[in-house]
C-alpha positions, 0 to 999 in steps of 0.5 A, spaced: 511 376 568 508 381 562 513 386 560 509 392 559 515 396 557 517 391 551 510 390 549 509 398 548 516 399 545 513 393 540 507 397 539 510 403 537 515 400 532 509 397 529 506 403 528 512 407 525 513 401 520 505 402 518 506 410 518 512 409 513 509 404 509 503 408 509 507 414 506 510 410 501 503 408 498 501 416 499 496 414 503 492 420 506 490 418 513 494 413 518 492 411 525 498 413 530 499 414 538 498 421 540 505 421 544 509 420 538 514 426 536 516 427 528 523 428 527 525 432 520 532 429 518 533 434 512 538 438 516 542 432 516 542 430 508 547 433 503 541 437 500 534 440 501 528 436 498 526 442 494 527 450 494 522 454 499 523 461 502 521 468 500 526 473 496 524 480 496 526 486 492 524 493 490 527 492 483 523 489 477 529 487 474 531 483 479 524 480 481 524 478 473 531 475 473 529 470 480 523 468 477 526 466 470 531 462 474 526 458 479 520 458 476 516 451 476 510 449 472 503 452 474 507 458 477 503 465 477 504 472 479 499 476 484 499 484 484 496 486 491 493 493 489 493 497 496 500 494 497 503 496 490 507 489 490 507 483 486 508 476 489 510 470 484 508 463 487 514 459 484 511 452 486 504 453 486 503 447 481 497 445 477 491 442 479 493 435 477 500 436 481 499 442 486 505 444 489 507 447 496 506 454 494 512 456 499 517 458 494 516 466 493 519 472 490 516 479 492 517 485 488 515 491 493 515 498 490 519 503 493 515 510 494 519 516 492 521 521 497 517 526 493 511 522 493 512 520 500 512 527 502 505 528 498 502 522 501 503 525 508 502 532 507 496 532 502 492 527 507 486 532 508 489 533 515 489 540 518 496 543 517 499 550 520 501 555 515 508 554 516 507 546 514 503 548 508 508 553 506 514 549 507 511 543 503 511 548 497 518 551 498 521 544 499 518 541 493 517 548 489 520 545 482 515 540 482 509 544 484 504 549 480 499 553 483 493 556 481 486 560 482 481 558 477 484 560 471 489 565 474 496 562 474 500 563 481 507 563 482 509 558 487 513 564 491 507 568 491 503 562 493 508 561 499 507 568 501 500 568 501 500 562 505 504 565 511 500 571 511 492 569 512 487 574 514 481 572 517 475 576 516 468 576 520 461 579 519 455 578 523 449 581 521 443 581 526 435 582 523 430 583 528 422 584 527 417 585 532 409 586 532 404 586 537 403 578 537 410 576 535 417 577 535 423 574 530 430 575 530 435 572 525 443 572 525 447 571 519 455 570 520 460 569 515 467 568 515 472 569 509 480 568 509 484 572 504 492 573 504 494 580 507 500 579 503 496 582 497 497 575 493 491 571 492 491 564 495 491 558 491 485 554 491 488 548 486 496 545 486 499 541 481 504 536 484 508 532 478 512 526 481 514 519 480 510 516 485 514 509 486 521 507 483 520 504 476 513 507 475 512 513 470 511 520 473 504 522 474 500 529 475 497 529 482 492 535 483 491 538 490 485 541 493 487 547 498 482 549 503 482 554 509 479 552 516 478 558 519 478 559 527 483 562 532 488 560 528 487 558 521 489 551 518 490 549 511 488 542 508 491 539 502 487 533 499 489 529 493 483 529 488 481 522 486 486 519 490 483 512 489 483 512 482 490 514 482 491 508 486 488 503 481 491 506 475 498 505 479 496 498 480 495 497 473 501 500 471 505 495 475 501 489 472 503 492 465 510 492 467 510 486 471 507 482 465 512 485 460 518 483 465 516 476 466 515 475 458 509 471 458 512 465 463 506 465 467 500 469 468 499 475 472 493 476 476 490 482 480 489 480 487 493 476 493 494 469 494 493 465 501 495 458 502 490 454 504 491 448 510 
């Protein structure tokens, strides 16, 4: 009588032996039954096979210190411009000896409170008079207001925003002849301050955007949306250029901190399968 269980067990044992021999020879492919389960014995060993994981920090000094302690040949740092972050892939390896690329250090710059408020308020969305005025009041030490060449005191600018008058003018012109008739209407709306102080058209906001980056001068464009209730819009001029410049500053600081231990590249790195 044929013992099918014993035959199956023998076949599995032979397959496992073949797999172990193939792994020892660094073979890339091996044929195995599809009902085998893989068991990793690393958890039962005294030490891990290698370093892996991700360290995240908001401090450039700690990022550089960790990189110096665990860097391996072929490591690289990638600067993610939209996220204002730097990722060091410490075991990237080389072309001849590629690594697993799963040991990383991430520097995620933290926005300052002032820049966070600026980005939220000066996004081009409609603000109430109170929201716009309180924004200038809260950050008055960082703000300078102007209208053309005229410098406007911030307190007076706040008063002007709180007291806006909307004036409308409608003009109708009609012309009639024996064979035709034409009519045209011209309507204009203007906004001014009832406080007697001029409304600012440009606001300068000076602040450190991220912890560790130098202070920047942001120019804001102020506009008034007329309607039943006036709305104020604030928009950062050349916002995309500011983002590029800040990413370049981050790359420069990272290069200085890593001291040429590895290349610093603008972009991000995704591990392939």
